N, C-alpha and C positions, 0 to 999 in steps of 0.2 A: 519766440514769435512764431505763430502758426500761419501756414500759407493761406488758410481760409480767412484770416482776419482782413477786414477792409479798413483802409485808412483814408481820411480826407487829406487834401493837400496840406492843410494847416498842421495836422498831426504828423505827417511825414516830414514836413519842413522842420518841425521841432525835433524829430528823431534824428534827422541828418545833422542838425546843429549840435545835438548831444554827442553823437558818435564822432564827428569830424576831428576833435582834438586828439583822439586816441588812435586813429588809424591814418594810413597814408592816402587812401582813396575811399570815399564813401559817396555813392551816387546811385541814382535810379535809372535803369536802362530798359529799353524795349528790344530784346534780342532779335525778334522777327524782322524789325526794320533797321537793325544795327543803329539805334538812336539812343542818345543820352537825353534825359528829361530834366528840364529846369522848372522848379515849382515856384511860381510867382506869388507875391504877397496877396494879390487879388483873388487867388484861388484857381487861376488858370494854369495850364501846363504848356510849356514850350518844348517842342521836340526838335533836336538837332542831330542830323545824321552824322555818324562818325565811323571810322574804320578801326575796330577794336584791336586788330592785330598790329596796327601801327603803334599803339600804346605800348605793346610788348616788344616792339622792334622785330617783328616777324613778317614773312612774306605772305602768309595766308592764315586764316582763322584756325585755331587749334581744333583738332578732332574732338578733344575732350573739353570743349567749351562749356564751363560749368553753368554759365548763365543760360545758354541754349538748353542744356539738359534740365536745369531747374524749371525753366518755363514749360518745357514739353512734358516733364514728369510731375510737375506741381509738387516738388519736394526740394529741400535744401541740398545743395551740392558744394563740395569743397575740393581744393587741390593746391599743390605747390606749383609755382611758376618760377622757372630758372632763367634769368636773363643776365648774361655776362657773369660777373662775380656777385650777383645779388639773388637772393631767394625771397619770394613773396608768397604769403598764404592768402588764398582767395576764397571768400565765402559768397555764394550766390543764393539769395533767399527769395522765392516767389511771393509776391504780395498783390493785393487788389487795391487799386488807387481810384478813389471816387471824387468827381467834381459834381457840380450841380447838373451838368449836361451828360456826362459820360462815366462809365465804369471801365477801367483798363486793367488787364492782367499784365503786370510788369515784374521786374526783378530788382531787388536791392542788392548792390554789389559792395562788398567790404574787402579792402586789400590792405594787408599789413606786411611790412618788411621784416624778414627774419635774418638776424645777424649771425647765425651759427655757421661759421666757415667750414666746420667739419662736413657739412653737407656737400661741399665742393671739393674736398680733398680726395685725391685719387687713391684707389686701392686696386691692385692688379690692373693698373692702367685705365680704370674706369671710375668716374665720380658717381656719387649717389644720384646726382641729377641725370647723368647719362643712363644709369641703371633704371631709374624710374621711367625715363622716356622709352627705353627698350621694352620694359614691362608693359607700358601703355600700348606700344605698337603690337606686341604679342597678343594682347587681349583681343584685338580686332582682326587677327590674321589666322587663316587656316594653315596648319603646320605643313601639310603636303604641298598644296598648290600656291601658297602665298597670296591667294585671293582673299578678300574679306570674308568674315564668317557670319554666322547667324546673329551673334551678339551685336555686331556692327549694324546689321539690318534692323534688329529689334529695338535698338536705341536711336534709330532714325538719324544716324550720323551722316548718311548720304544727303540729307536735306541741306547741309551747309558745307559740304566738302569743297574746299578751295574757293568758296564764294563769300561775298560780303553780306548777303542776305539769305534768309531761308527761302528755298525754292518750293513753290506750290505746283508748278507744272512738271509732273513726274510721269515718265514712261518706264514701265516695268516689263522687261523681257524675261520670260522663263524658258529655259531650254533643257531638254533631257536627252542624253546620249542614247542612241539606238544600240541594242544588243551588247551593252557594256558587260553584262553578266557573262555572256559567251566569251568575251575577251579574257575575263578573269579565269573562267573555267578551262579554256583551251590553251591560253598562253601564259597564265599565271598572274598573280596579283601584282608582281613588279611591273609587268607589261601594262596592266590596268592603271597602276599609279602613274606610270610614265605618260599614258594617254591623258589622264586628268591634268597633269602638270602642263602638257602641251596645249590642251584646250584652254586652260586658264591664261597661259602666256599669250595665246592667239587672241583671246577676247580682250585682254588688257591692251593689246597693240591696236585695237580697232575702236577704242573709246577715248573721249577727251579726258583731260586731267581732272575735271570736275565730276566725271561720271564714275561709277563703281561697278566692279565685277565681284560677285559674291558666290562662294560655294554654298549652295543651299542645303546640300546633303547628298551623300552618295555620288551619283552621276548627274545631279541636277545643279544648274547654275542660274543665278539671277543677275541680269545686267540692269542697272538703274541709270536712266538718262534724265538729267535735270535741265530745266529751262529750254524745253523743246515743244514742238507741236506733234500731233498724232501722225501726220504724214512723215515726219522725221523718224519716228519710231518704226514705221513700216519700212522706210528705206534702210534703216539700220539692220532690221531683221534680214532683209534681202542681201545686204552686204555681208553680214555674219554667216548666213547660210552658205554663200559662195566660198567664203574663207574657210569655213569648217570642213569643206570637202577635202582639204589637204590633210586633215587629221582624223575626223570621224563624222558619221552622219548623226544628225540630231533633229528632234522635233521642237518646234517653237510655238509659244503662245505669248500674248502680251495683254497689258492693261494700260490705260492712259487716263490721267485726270489733270485738270488745270486748277484744282482746288484741294490739294492734298491736305488731309487732317492728320496730325501726328498722334494717332492713337492706334492701338493694336487692332481693333475691329476694322478700321478703314484699311490698314495694311493687309489684313487677312482677306478682306473682300477683293482687293486688287489681285492678290496672289491666287485666290480662287477663280477669278475671272480669267487670268492668264492660264491657269491650269486647265480650265474647261476648253479654252481655245487650243491648247496644246494637245489635249486628248482627242479633240475633234480632228486635228491634223493626223494624229496616230491612226484614227479609224479610217480616214481617207486613204492614208498610205497603205494600210492593211488591205482595204478593198481593192486598191490598185494592184498590189502584189498578187492578190488572189486571181486576178484576171491575166 
């Protein structure tokens, strides 16, 4: 099944009926609204909000939510989900669903129970499920600072971190440490590494659980604030600037949108806007120091 294929509600109803006897769960969902779709016989679609992570007996949405990734990347995603002593294989396939009035980009979810208990047997004190979870966590973490990494940013995982719905109100704060190279050159790389670790720890302590601190590269960090307004972003910059005085001086830039689009060009445009504001601050600081 190719993601560009378009299905009528009647065609998708037949597909669901065909697949249902062979799998534990077969359903059509809208990840952006965290809603499950019911396809009525008259061709209409009824959308009912649901909390996906309650299905899996978890407290928050998975960072590796395959349906979210499938919808944003327009490609099939799969994963194993481990709940208690059960293992499930999840397939999320993006599809286009058409009625007489609307065309919707949604996701077909297929879940199958896996009865291989070897997946849960422990080796060296760790089950395969725990190993896979650790690997998943490592994929999105910077080894030095334990902040999130560029992969986490590029896969738009911040859009649904700890939230029931995708966030479109995004504040992006970019900060660059001043004279970090001088620290490495005069005090050594261990001192520089320690500074980066302290900065990441400080930033994490000043954001909410739903927000994200990302090491963008070298001595640059990105802080992503979700479900906020622009004034909140500006207040957060002021707060972070004051807190950073304890560790290192930094220049700040930001970008804000209330209609974030999950594609690389939109993300890059926000990063570029934040970068321009940050370098404008650098120029002002240089002019101030010159006087």
